[in-house]
FIPA-835669 format. One record per residue (C-alpha): z negated, y, x; residue in one letter. Coordinates in Angstrom, 2 decimals, padded with zeros to 5 digits. Each point is the difference from the previous one (the first is absolute). Layout:
<sites>
SITE        w        v        u  r
SITE        Z        Y        X  A
...
</sites>
This chain:
<sites>
SITE        w        v        u  r
SITE   020.72   006.87   002.07  X
SITE  -002.91  -001.19  -000.95  X
SITE  -002.97  -001.03   002.90  X
SITE  -003.27  -001.54  -000.49  X
SITE  -002.26   001.23   002.96  X
SITE  -001.86  -003.21   000.09  X
SITE  -000.25  -003.60   001.72  X
SITE  -001.86  -001.73  -003.02  X
SITE   001.81  -002.79  -001.26  X
SITE  -001.23   000.63  -003.59  X
SITE   000.87   003.49  -000.32  X
SITE   003.90  -001.17   001.41  X
SITE  -000.28  -003.20  -002.54  X
SITE  -000.75   002.56  -002.65  X
SITE   003.02   002.18   000.79  X
SITE   002.04  -003.09   000.00  X
SITE  -001.29  -000.98  -003.13  X
SITE   001.83   003.02  -001.75  X
SITE   003.21  -000.50   001.84  X
SITE  -000.22   003.43   002.18  X
SITE   002.08   000.51   002.54  X
SITE  -002.49   001.17   002.50  X
SITE  -000.73  -000.66   003.88  X
SITE  -003.25  -000.25   001.81  X
SITE  -000.67   002.80   002.43  X
SITE  -003.90  -000.68   001.22  X
SITE  -001.76   003.92   000.21  X
SITE  -003.09  -001.13   002.80  X
SITE  -001.55   002.95  -001.27  X
SITE  -003.32   001.00   000.17  X
SITE  -002.60  -001.48  -002.33  X
SITE  -002.80   002.19   001.44  X
SITE  -001.70   001.39  -002.66  X
SITE  -002.63   002.80  -000.57  X
SITE  -003.26  -001.11  -001.66  X
SITE  -000.50   002.56  -001.96  X
SITE   002.64  -001.25  -002.26  X
SITE  -000.89  -001.62  -003.31  X
SITE   000.61  -003.92   000.61  X
SITE   002.72  -000.42  -002.57  X
SITE   001.87   003.22   001.52  X
SITE   000.72  -001.86   003.17  X
SITE   002.86  -002.14  -001.42  X
SITE   001.92   002.99  -001.01  X
SITE  -000.66   001.89   003.31  X
SITE   000.98  -003.31   002.09  X
SITE   003.34  -000.38  -002.04  X
SITE   000.76   003.53   000.39  X
SITE  -000.49  -000.34   003.96  X
SITE   002.46  -002.81  -000.28  X
SITE   002.53   001.30  -001.68  X
SITE   000.09   003.67   001.66  X
SITE   000.51  -001.78   003.17  X
SITE   002.83  -002.29  -000.90  X
SITE   001.55   002.97  -001.62  X
SITE  -000.25   002.44   002.70  X
SITE   002.34  -002.32   001.70  X
SITE   002.34  -001.17  -002.79  X
SITE   000.15   003.30  -002.08  X
SITE   002.53  -000.53  -002.65  X
SITE  -001.33  -003.50  -000.75  X
SITE  -002.77  -000.46  -002.74  X
SITE  -002.85  -001.81   002.15  X
SITE  -002.74  -001.90  -001.86  X
SITE  -003.25   000.10   001.32  X
SITE  -002.65  -001.93  -001.06  X
SITE  -003.74  -001.20   000.95  X
SITE  -002.67  -002.17  -002.19  X
SITE  -003.87  -000.67   000.03  X
SITE  -002.31  -001.49  -000.87  X
SITE  -003.33   001.61  -001.22  X
SITE  -003.44  -001.24  -000.67  X
SITE  -003.11   001.82  -000.64  X
SITE   001.72   003.38   001.25  X
SITE   000.95  -001.98   003.19  X
SITE   003.80  -000.72   001.53  X
SITE   000.55  -003.64   000.85  X
SITE   003.10   000.13   002.22  X
SITE   001.90  -002.94   001.83  X
SITE  -002.79  -002.11   001.85  X
SITE   000.04   000.89   004.19  X
SITE  -001.27  -003.98   000.33  X
SITE  -000.83  -003.11  -001.86  X
SITE  -003.32   001.20  -000.63  X
SITE   000.81   003.13  -001.34  X
SITE   001.78  -001.95  -002.45  X
SITE  -002.58  -002.13  -001.02  X
SITE  -002.34   002.74  -000.30  X
SITE   002.68   001.78  -001.82  X
SITE   000.22  -002.90  -002.46  X
SITE  -003.83  -000.39  -000.39  X
SITE  -000.42   003.59  -001.33  X
SITE   002.64  -000.24  -002.11  X
SITE  -001.55  -003.39  -001.52  X
SITE  -001.05   000.77  -003.79  X
SITE   000.63   003.67  -000.30  X
SITE   002.89   001.78  -001.05  X
SITE   001.74   002.62   002.00  X
SITE   002.88   001.84  -000.46  X
SITE   003.70   000.06   001.76  X
SITE   001.54   002.97   000.33  X
SITE   003.29   000.58   001.53  X
SITE   001.72   003.04   000.19  X
SITE   003.69   001.01   000.77  X
SITE   001.98   002.88   000.84  X
SITE   003.94   000.14  -000.22  X
SITE   001.29   003.00   001.75  X
SITE   003.50   001.11   000.73  X
SITE   000.10   003.28   002.45  X
SITE   003.61   001.21  -000.58  X
SITE  -000.72  -000.16  -003.58  X
SITE  -003.29   001.59   000.27  X
SITE  -001.53  -002.60  -002.25  X
SITE  -002.85  -001.80  -000.10  X
SITE  -002.37  -002.25  -002.03  X
SITE  -003.57  -001.31   000.58  X
SITE  -002.21  -002.02  -002.23  X
SITE  -002.39  -002.63  -000.25  X
SITE  -000.96  -003.09  -001.73  X
SITE  -003.37  -001.94  -000.77  X
SITE  -000.79  -003.31  -000.46  X
SITE  -002.93  -002.06  -000.42  X
SITE  -000.53  -003.30   001.39  X
SITE  -003.29  -002.30  -000.98  X
SITE  -000.71  -002.54   002.84  X
SITE  -001.50  -003.18  -000.71  X
SITE  -003.42  -000.85   001.67  X
SITE   001.14  -001.17   003.29  X
SITE  -002.38  -002.33   002.04  X
SITE   000.94  -001.03   003.71  X
SITE   002.43  -003.10  -000.62  X
SITE   002.22   002.52  -002.54  X
SITE  -000.36   002.67   003.18  X
SITE   001.44  -002.73   001.83  X
SITE   002.69  -001.83  -002.45  X
SITE   001.07   003.16  -000.72  X
SITE   000.79   001.37   003.50  X
SITE   001.08  -003.46   000.84  X
SITE   002.42   001.00  -002.11  X
SITE   001.59   003.25   000.43  X
SITE   000.49   002.36   002.94  X
SITE  -002.87   002.59  -001.29  X
SITE   000.44   001.88   003.35  X
SITE   003.03   002.11  -001.41  X
SITE  -001.38   000.52  -003.46  X
SITE  -002.18   002.88  -001.14  X
SITE  -003.20  -001.65  -000.97  X
SITE   001.15  -002.80   001.69  X
SITE   001.34  -001.72  -003.14  X
SITE   003.20  -000.02  -001.92  X
SITE   000.39  -000.69  -003.68  X
SITE   003.36  -001.59  -000.03  X
SITE  -001.41  -002.31   003.14  X
SITE  -002.42  -002.55  -001.73  X
SITE  -001.53   002.80  -001.91  X
SITE  -001.53  -002.43  -002.32  X
SITE  -002.25  -000.99   003.07  X
SITE  -001.97   003.12  -000.04  X
SITE   001.05   001.93  -003.03  X
SITE  -001.52  -000.05  -003.88  X
SITE   001.49   002.47  -001.53  X
SITE   001.80   003.25   000.62  X
SITE   001.58   002.89  -001.93  X
SITE   002.46   002.73   000.44  X
SITE   003.40  -000.67   001.84  X
SITE   000.09  -003.42   001.72  X
SITE   002.95   001.41   002.32  X
SITE  -002.70   002.71   001.24  X
SITE  -001.97  -002.37   001.47  X
SITE   002.39  -001.69   001.38  X
SITE   000.75   003.71   001.97  X
SITE   002.63   001.24  -002.33  X
SITE   000.03   001.41  -003.52  X
SITE   002.98  -000.92  -001.06  X
SITE  -000.09   002.03  -003.62  X
SITE  -000.99   003.11   001.16  X
SITE   002.44   000.21   002.98  X
SITE   002.69  -000.80  -002.48  X
SITE  -000.56   002.96  -002.16  X
SITE  -000.39   002.27   003.07  X
SITE   003.44  -000.57   000.82  X
SITE   001.69   001.64  -002.97  X
SITE  -000.36   003.31   001.98  X
SITE   002.21  -000.74   002.55  X
SITE   003.67   000.13  -000.50  X
SITE   001.30  -002.86   002.09  X
SITE   000.16  -002.86  -001.86  X
SITE  -001.65  -002.86   002.12  X
SITE   000.97  -003.24  -001.76  X
</sites>
């Protein structure tokens, strides 16, 4: 069985688009990390923690852990903790190009198989004023999104352009994921 160790509705939706049979079991893994790691490695570290926590219980199944971060000037912008935090995040991203990095860990303990990879995309924001920020925050639930935005939800309000995988920006790099499933002996479709 394929298990997604995430509560993310976007990841679930992306996997469903592949017509895969899977179930969702949130990992509730500790998402803290040591600050001495380069920020680009954090999504891989957290994805591994999530996959390993669920795999420790479901050792015969193939577990997918994933984590997405938004990085600008070496700083990670996680899901906002308050509306004010969301506004400050959108102001910081305004007029700038940032990285969206998703780390993925696919693990099956009984088969001794682990695949880890990350995908990086770049997003350039329009210059945002207070009215645009308010309009966007009124249109989208920014509180459950890294960087306080979603490319797939009224992204045109805030995003000028992007390069790289659109699904990665949404939270799960579908292309690299499909390639990585080749090493697993089960057919998940």
